[in-house]
N, C-alpha and C positions, 0 to 999 in steps of 0.2 A: 503494500499499499504506499502511496506517494506520502511524503511527510510534508504537510503544508505549515509554512510558518508565516505569520503575520509580519509583513515588513514594518520596520520602524524607521521613521525619518528623523535624522538628527543633523541640525545645522553646525557648521564648524565651531561656533561659539560654545554650543552645549556639548559637542565632542571634546573640545579642550578641557571643559570643566569636569566632564566625566573622567578623563585621564588624570587630572589633578586629584579628584576624589579618591580614586582606587590606589594612588601611589603616595599620597601625603600621609607621613607618619601620625599627624595630628587628627586625621579623620576617624571617626568612631568605626570600629570593626564591622558593624552591620551595614552602615552606610557605604563604607568601602566595597563591601562584597556585592551589594545590590547595584553600585556604579559598574562594577566588573560585569555583572550579569548583562546589563544593557549594552556594555562595549561588545560582549560575545554576540549579543543578538544582532547588532549592526553588522557584525562580521558574517552573519548568516547562519550561525549555529543553531541547531534544533534545541528545544527545550530539554529533551533527554541528555544531550551533550553538555549543556550548560550546567544541568543539575549534577551531573557526574563529576564536572570540573570544580564546582565550588562548594559542593556539599549540601546544596538545597534539594528539596523534592521538586518533582515536575509541577506540582500544584503550586508551589511557592514561586517558582519561576514564571508561571503563567500570570500570578497575581502581580508580580513585579512589572510584567509587561503591560498589564492593564492600567496600572497606576502611572506608569510613565508615559503611555499613550494619552491618558486623559489629563494629567497635571504636569507632565514634563519633569524637570529637575525637583521640583517642590514635591512630587509624588514618591521620591525615594527616601524622604526624611522619616524618622520614627514617628509612628502613630501614638497617640495618647492611649494609655492603658485603660482597660475598662475597670470599673470598681467605684468605690466611695470617692468622691471629690475631696480635695484637701480641706481640712477643718480650720486651719490657721488662717486667720484674716489677714489682710494687707496691713492693717494697723499693728497687729501682733507681731507680724515679721519685721516691721520697722522697729518696733520696740526691742526686739532681740539683737538687730544690727546695731542699734544705738548703744544697748547694753554691753556688747562685745567690744565696742570702740572705746568704752570708759574703763579706766583701771579698776581691778576687781576689788582692791582692798583686802581686809581680813588677813594681812600678812602673806598674801601670795603675789605672784608677779604676772600671772597671766590667767586667762579663763580656760576651762575645759567645757567640753559639750555638756557634761553632768552638772558642773556649777551653774552655767547658764539655765540648763533645763530646770534645775531646782529653784533658781530665782524667778524664771519666767512663767513657771507652772505649765511645762510642755514636756515632751519626751526628748531624750537626748538625740534620737534618730532624727527628729524634726529639727533641732539646732543644727545637727551635721548637714542636713540637706540645705538649710538656709545658709549656712557657711560656705558651702560649696557653690550655690547660686551667686553669692556676693563676693567670691574668692577671698574669703577671710581665713587666716591660717595664724590664730594666736600662738600656737606652739613653736612657730618659727621666729628667728630673729637674725638679722644680718647686721654687719658692722660697717661703718664708715669712719673716715678720718680726713681732717682738713689739715693742710700744712700752712703754718703761719710763718714761714720762711720768707723775709721781705724780698729775697732774690730768687724766689721759686720760679717765677716765669723764665728768667734767663737761664737758671740751671736746667729746667725741663727742655727748653729749646736747645741746649748745648748737648745734653745726655742723648735725647731722643735723635738729634741730627747725626750723632754718631752711629745710631742703631740703623737709621733709615739710610744713610749714606756712608758707610765705613770708608775711611781714607785709603786710597790706592796707593799711596807712596809712604804710608805709615802703618802701625798695628794699633788697633783698638781692643782693649780687653776689659772685662766686667769682672771686677775682684772683690772678695769678701772673705770672711771666715765664718765657718759653721762651728760654733763653740760647744763644748761640754757633750760631745758625742759619747754615749755610754756603752760600755762593754757589758752587756747583759747575758747572762747564761741561764737557760731555761732548766728547771729542775728534772725535766724528762725530756727525750728526743721528740723531735717534731714527727707527728703522724702525717704521712705523705697523702697527697690528693688521691681520691678514689672515685670511681663512677658514682655520682649521686652525693658524694660527701666532700666538703672543702678539706683543705689541709687544716690540721689542728695542732695547737700548741698549749702548753700549760700557762695558766695565768701567773703562777709563781715564777720568780726569777731572783738570780743574785747579781748584785752589783760588783763589777770587778775593775772599775776605774773609768777615766774619762781621758778623751783625746780631743784636740781642736784641729780642724781641717781647714787650711788656708788653699784658696782655689782661685784661678784667673781663667775666665772663659774668653777665648778669641772670638770676637763677635763675627768676623767674617766666615771663619771655618767650623766653629763649634768645638774645637780642640780646647782641652782643660789641662792646665798645669795645676797640680795639686800636691801638697805636702802636709802631713800630720805633725803637730808639734804638742808637746806636753802642757804647754801654757798658752795664755792668750795676753800677751803684753805688747807694748810698743816695740820692745826689742825683737820679739818674735815676728812681728809685722815687718819690721825693717829687714831682717833676715830673709823672708819670703820675697820681699821687693827686691832684693839685690839679686837673688836667684832669678826672678822674673826678668830683670834687666838683661841679666847675662844670656838669657834664653833668646833675646832679641838684640843682641849685640850690633851696633852700629845702625839701628833703625830708631826712628821717631816712635815713641811708645805713649799711648794715651790710655790711662787707667781710670776707669769709672768706679767710684767708691761711695759708700754711704758716710754718714757723719760720726762714726766711731771715733772716740777720743785717742785710740791707738794709731789712727791714720795721720794724725796731726801733731805728734810729740816733737819736741825740740830736735831730737835726733833725726827723725824722718825729715824735719823742714831743711836742716843742715845738708843731709844727703842729696835731697832735690836741688838744693842751690849749686851743688857740684856736678850734677847731672842734668843739664838743661834739656836733653832730649826726651826726658820723662815728664810727662804732664798729667797732672790729676784733674779729674772732672767729678765734682761732688753732686749727689742727688740733693733735692731740697730736704730740709729737716722734717723728719717724721714721714718721708716718703721712699724708705728703702727698698719698697716693693718695685721701685723704678729700676733697680739694679738687676740686670739680666740673669746674672749668675745664681739669684735666689731660685729661679725656675729650675736650674740644673740641681741645686740643692735638695729641692723637692723630689726630683726624679731619683736621686741617690738615696734618700731616705726610704720612699716607696719601693724601690726595686731592689735594693741592696742591703740596707742596714736593719729596717724595722723588724723584719721576720729572722734575723740572724741570731745566732746564740755563740757567744765568744767567751772563752774561759779566761782570757787575758787581754789586756790592751793591744799587746803585740799582734795578737790573732785578729782582732778588730782592724788594726793598721793595715796588715797585710791583705785583709779582705777588701778594704777600700782601695787599696793599691792595685788589686787585680781588676776591680770595677774600672778604675781610671784607665788602665791598659786597654781593657775591652771597649770602653767608650771611644778612646782615642784612635783605635783600629778602625772604627766606622763612625767617625764624628757627625753630629747632626746640628747644623746651625739653627739658631732660632730666628724666626722672621717676625720682626717687629712690624705692626700694621697700623698702629693708632698715632694720629698725627698730634703734635704738640698742642694745638689749640683745643682738642678734644679732651686731652688729659687735663689741661688748665681749667676748663669749665668744671670738671668733677673734683679736682684736687685742691683747688683754691677756694676759700670762703670769701665772697665778695661783700664789701660793705655797702649797704643800701640806705 
């Protein structure tokens, strides 16, 4: 028997919208599947073939076809469910939103659904639905920080300029120290990854000492020069600085740093005066996140140090040195994309 398929007419704009709906990660799963069903119908597939491909029944495919033919894209949206209509009035919803936006008092810092439900005389699931509808998330908090450095704009332009356009006839590096890296040994060996189970380690550990890692990230190539030292002093920084300068002997060297006191000791200043080819570029006060090497320190922590178990500081240092060697065998430069003006708008508190 011939398989008669009702033709569907889709204009180019609707076709583009259907493609977006089925591919966008933010699209609800049901809406994405219905959009895909329509795309397959446009391609001429039968209801049986569409049902087999996307997991619907033939009846469901037929219903989607009728809805789209009658209502277009609007017909693909979720229908209201049958049942008792909501009993929370618009006034009550507004009261719950207003209550959520006020401090809770009573010695607590933020509302929970049950606290609001008890105060407003509704169920906590009702509060949860209202919070979702108004994008309220009292359990979350983000941080921000403004720099008050009077030279912040000039410093941002200076540092970001080195990131966006590294000098071709000189070397730019982002330098800093990651202090107090702990050599922790777990009381039991790590239980390895298994299908269905993550790797597991004991909560208990023993502290076996500390080390500080001095590192300089070459902006253009991503290579890192690193050295672990027992202390974090101006003398230690100067020793690392001398090693860094030897590594780029005969070249202009631009070093991006934060405002740590160890970077501006009299001994460091005296050494800079005798080495005019080395130039310091400081991030604004309170904006050390502008130092690119901080991103590399984060990678080191997550991929190399955090899950490790080290019985001695020397074992920790050898582990970090192996990671440095592996990184430098296949270095990855960081690509800075944000322009100075965009950073200045967010990082500086403006007087009005």
